[in-house]
C-alpha positions in Angstrom: -2.0 -4.3 -2.5 -4.9 -5.6 -0.1 -4.7 -7.4 3.3 -7.2 -10.3 3.3 -8.9 -11.7 6.7 -10.1 -15.1 6.3 -12.0 -17.6 8.8 -10.5 -21.0 9.8 -12.7 -22.7 6.9 -11.2 -20.7 4.6 -13.9 -17.9 3.8 -12.8 -14.3 3.2 -14.1 -12.0 5.9 -12.8 -8.7 4.8 -10.6 -7.2 2.3 -8.5 -4.1 3.1 -7.0 -2.2 0.1 -4.9 0.8 0.4 -1.0 -0.1 0.3 1.0 1.0 -2.8 3.7 -1.7 -2.4 3.9 -5.2 -1.0 2.2 -5.9 2.6 5.4 -6.9 4.7 3.5 -7.4 8.1 0.3 -7.5 10.0 -0.6 -7.4 13.5 -3.7 -7.4 15.7 -4.5 -5.1 18.7 -5.0 -6.7 21.8 -8.9 -6.7 21.6 -8.7 -7.9 18.2 -10.7 -5.1 16.6 -7.8 -3.2 15.2 -5.2 -4.6 12.8 -1.9 -2.7 12.0 -0.2 -3.6 8.6 2.9 -2.3 7.1 4.4 -2.5 3.4 7.7 -2.4 1.7 7.6 1.4 1.2 7.3 1.7 5.0 3.7 3.0 5.1 1.8 1.9 8.0 -2.1 1.7 8.2 -4.2 1.2 11.4 -7.4 -0.6 10.4 -10.8 -0.8 12.5 -12.1 -4.3 11.8 -15.2 -6.1 13.0 -14.5 -10.1 12.9 -17.4 -10.9 14.5 -20.0 -8.7 12.8 -23.5 -9.2 14.1 -26.4 -6.8 13.1 -26.4 -5.3 16.6 -22.7 -4.7 16.6 -22.8 -3.1 13.2 -25.8 -0.8 14.1 -24.0 0.2 17.2 -20.4 0.9 15.3 -22.4 3.0 12.6 -24.4 4.8 15.4 -21.2 5.8 17.2 -19.8 7.0 13.9 -22.9 9.4 13.3 -23.4 10.4 16.8 -22.2 14.1 16.4 -23.8 14.4 13.1 -27.3 13.3 14.6 -27.0 15.8 17.8 -25.6 19.0 15.8 -27.4 19.0 12.5 -30.0 21.5 12.5 -31.7 20.2 9.5 -32.9 16.9 11.2 -36.2 16.1 12.6 -36.8 14.9 16.2 -37.4 11.4 14.8 -34.1 11.5 12.9 -32.1 12.9 15.7 -33.2 9.9 17.8 -32.7 7.2 15.2 -30.1 5.5 17.6 -31.6 5.8 20.9 -33.0 2.4 20.8 -29.7 0.5 20.7 
């Protein structure tokens, strides 16, 4: 089962799959970047969503995810290690 996020113009922004039974409720967090959904089996999923996904926000989010990897992987060159420094 999926949760779909739509624009006011009716365009699908994101499709979030993961529920095994019918989705019963959804709620956004206060900053609009998290969504919680629950299904009829009682499962709850916390999603991190970016509704205003500009290239800059996507790059920043990606760099935040790989920050530890870039700093601790011994097999990276100095150039690779500094990949996100310009953001």
